[in-house]
Residue, then its C-alpha position, 0 to 999 in steps of 0.5 A: x515502462x523500464x526505468x520509469x518509477x510510478x507513483x503508488x496509486x498508478x502502480x497499483x492500477x497497472x498491476x490490477x489491470x494487468x498492464x504491468x510486467x516485471x520491469x515495473x517500479x513503484x515509489x513507496x515513498x521516503x526513497x523506497x522503490x519496490x520492484x520484482x525480479x520476475x512476472x511471478x512476483x507481481x501478485x506479491x508486489x500488488x499486495x504489498x502496494x495495497x497494504x501500504x496504501x491502506x496503512x497510509x490512508x489509516x494514518x491520515x485518518x482517511x475513510x477506509x472500507x472495513x470488512x463486515x466482520x470488523x465491528x465498530x465497537x471493538x478495536x480492530x487493530x493490535x496496540x502495536x499497529x495503532x502505535x505505528x499508525x500514530x507515528x505515521x500521522x502528520x503533525x498538526 
């Protein structure tokens, strides 16, 4: 897998299934490639990749499963986060 840069979803899949090692490189988009320096950092990379995927889904207004404690009648996002997501939404 060395020198191969994986798309976000494939990188997450390999990390989740344990088929990735410290050579993994994940394309986060916009020229950003995420990598780690050792196998002990793979869990952190997985969390960053999942977080990015979630942010992208929210910015694109795709359905996102919410934890049960997040009520629909209350905003679950800090206003600054909403502003960031608004900026990430593709223009119509």
